[in-house]
N, C-alpha and C positions, 0 to 999 in steps of 0.2 A: 417645232412649229415655226412657220415663216413669220416674219415680223408683222406683215400686213394682217395675217390671220390673228396674231396675238392682239393686235389693236382692236379687232372686232370682238374677240372672245374674253380677253383678260381684264377689260376695264371694269367689269361688274364688281370685282373684288375691291377695287379702289373706290368706286362709288359707295359701296356698302360701308366701307370703313370711314370714309371722309366726308360724306354728305348726309346720308339719310338718318344718322343717329341724332341730329340736332333738332331742337324745337324750330329753329330757323335753318333752312338748308343753305349753308354758306357756299356750297358749290354753285349756287345760282347768282352769286355776287362776284364782281371783278376781284381777282386775287383773294378769293374766299373772304371778302369783306375786310381784309387786313386785321382780323381779330387774332388774339393770341391762340396758339394751337395747343391742344391737350397732348399729353404724352402719347395717348393712343393714336391721335392723328399724326403726330410726328413719326411714330413707328410705321404707320401705314404708308406715309409719304416716302420714307426711306425704302421700304419694301417695294413700292411702286417704281421708284427711280432705279433701284438696283435691278429689278426685273427688266425694265425697258433698256437699261444700259447693256445688259447681257444680250437681249434679243437684237439690239441695234448694232452690236459689235462696237460699243463704246461711243457711238455717234449720237449723243443726246440732242444736239441742235437739229439734226435731220429728223429724228424721231419727234421732236417738238413741232417741227414744221408739218409732219404728217397728222399729228393730232389737231393742229390749228386748221389744216385744210378740211378735216372732217367737221370741225366747228363751222367753217364757212359753208360747207355743204348743208349742214343742218339749218344754219341761219337762212340760207336761200330757200329752204323748204318751210320756213317760218316755225321751225322747231327751236324756239329760242332757249328753252331750258337746256336741251341737249347741247346746243351750240355753246352756251356759257360753260357748261361742264367741260367740254372739249378744250375750250380756250384756257380754262384754269389748269387742266392737265398739262397742256403745252407749256404754260408759264411755269408750272412746277418743275418741268424738265429743263427749261431754259428761260431764265428770268429776262433775257434779252430777245425773246422770240417776238419780232416785230409783228408778224402775222397774227399772233395771239393777242397782243396788246391792241392792235387795230380792231380786231374782232370784238374784244370787250368794249372798246370805246363806241363802236358802231351800234352795239346792242343798247348801250346806255342812252344814246341820243334818242332812240325811239321810245324811251320811257318818259312819260310826262314829268316835267320838273327835274329831270336828271341830266339834261344836256351839259350843264356847267361841270358836273362831275366827270364827264367824258373828256374834257379838254386836257387834263393832266395825262390821261392815258394816250391821247393822240400825240401829245408832245413827247412822251416817253417812247412811243412807237417810232416817231420820226427820228429821235436820237439813236434808236436801235437800227435804223437803216431804211425805214419805210419812206419812200419818196416818189412812188409812181403816181401817175396822174389821177387814177381812181382814188388813191389814198388822199391826195391833196383835195380832191372834190369832196370827199366825206368830211375831211377836217374843216374845210371852209363852211360847209353846211352846218356842222356842229357849232362853230363859232357864231354863225348867224342865229341859229336856234337858241343858243345860250343868251345871245344879246336880246332877243325878243322876250325870253322867259324872265330875264333879270332886269329888263329895261335899262340896259347898259349901252350908252351911245358909243363909248370907246370900243367896245367889242363889235358893235355893228360896223364901225368904220374899218376895223381890222378885217372883218368878214368881207366887206365890199372890196377892199384892196386885194384880198386873197382871190376872189372871183376874177378880178381884172388880171392878175398875174397868170392864173390858169388859162384864161381866155387868150392871153398872148402866146401861150405854149400850145394850146389845143382849142382853136377857135370854133371847132364844130362839135365840141363835147356837149351834147344836148342837156345832160343832167346839170352840168355846171351853169349853163345858161338859164335853165329853169330855176335852179336854186338862187341864182343871182336875181332873177325876176321876183321870186318870192320875198327875198330880203328887201328889195326895193319897195315892194308892196307894203311890207310892215313898216318901212321907213317913211311911207307916205308919198313916195315919188312914183306915182302911177304912170306917168308919161314915159319915164325911163324904163319902168318895168315892162311896158308894152314893147319897147324897142328890143329888149332882151328876148321877149317872147317871139318877136318877128325873126330874130336870129335863130332861135331854137326851131322855129317852124321851117327853116331852110336846111335843117340837118336831116340825114337819112332816118334818124330815130324820132321824127316829129310826131309819129303816132303814139309815142309814149308820154306825150305831154299830159299833165294832170288836168282833166276837164273841170274838176271842182275848183281848182285854182283859177283857171281861165274865167269861170263863171263869177268867182268872187272878185276878180280884177275888173271884169265887165260891169259889175254892180257898182263899183267905185268910180270907174271912168270908162265910158264906152270906147271901144277900139278906135284909135285915131284913123 
């Protein structure tokens, strides 16, 4: 069986052994919730790794990358449970799979009250090699979201500095500009938030600006 086909067909065994037997499905938590593994779970994990190692010709990092990519595909389709399972499988194969760690972190940020728990995952992903612009944008947004949720001024200043550094590298990255504006909105600097919106509106992706955010900003301060 080709490796790609095995990815599609063989995962059910792993899911059955390592996720569905618990009262709480730990396969839906980053790194399986970091809870102690039972002997049955450890045995299933070894079997899974051995099978993928054989199918991939011993290239577990490449296999982990393929699982992580499938996780991102699921995440983009808003299949968040499937995405987290794939990211966990990728992490099982390669603890330093930056794409999987990034994916886990990105999913956590979108859960109410969980953004702060995403920050160590982002830091770990960066240490493992994630450093592209879209990763940095996601990381900065996570820091700002955590700052808002935890009322942490130091985190907010960190986030604002991250947005500025990204802007220096990619001045026409619409999402970074919008995230920057949102952070400034929560920081109470509505005038500067409008300036970032104006920059975002000058990008090719201006149609993707969040109309709800613009309305909220307009309600606090009319467009200058």
